[in-house]
C-alpha positions, 0 to 999 in steps of 0.5 A, a space after each residue: 499520496 501514499 506514505 513511503 511511495 513517490 507521486 505517480 510517474 509519467 513514463 511507462 517504465 516508471 509506472 511499472 516501478 511505481 506499481 511494484 513499490 506500491 505492492 511492496 508497501 502493501 506487503 509490508 503493511 500486511 506484515 505489520 497487521 499480522 504482527 500487530 494481531 499477534 502482539 494484541 495491539 489495541 484496536 485503534 492501532 490495528 484499524 489505522 493499519 487497515 486504513 493504510 492497507 485499504 488506501 494502498 489497495 485502492 491506489 494499486 487498483 486505480 493505477 493498474 486500471 488506468 495504465 495496464 
């Protein structure tokens, strides 16, 4: 499960909302990455952000590939 996002839903409408929430979470993490870079955060902290972004991208791709 991705942090801040519920488990995969059953209905088509709920699936669409799930993908929207995933995308919103992805945009939030991308903003955190931008701010972390601007603030010169340590590399380990930025790597953790990159891992979360990659996990969200994979989850979105997986869901869209299966559902739409």
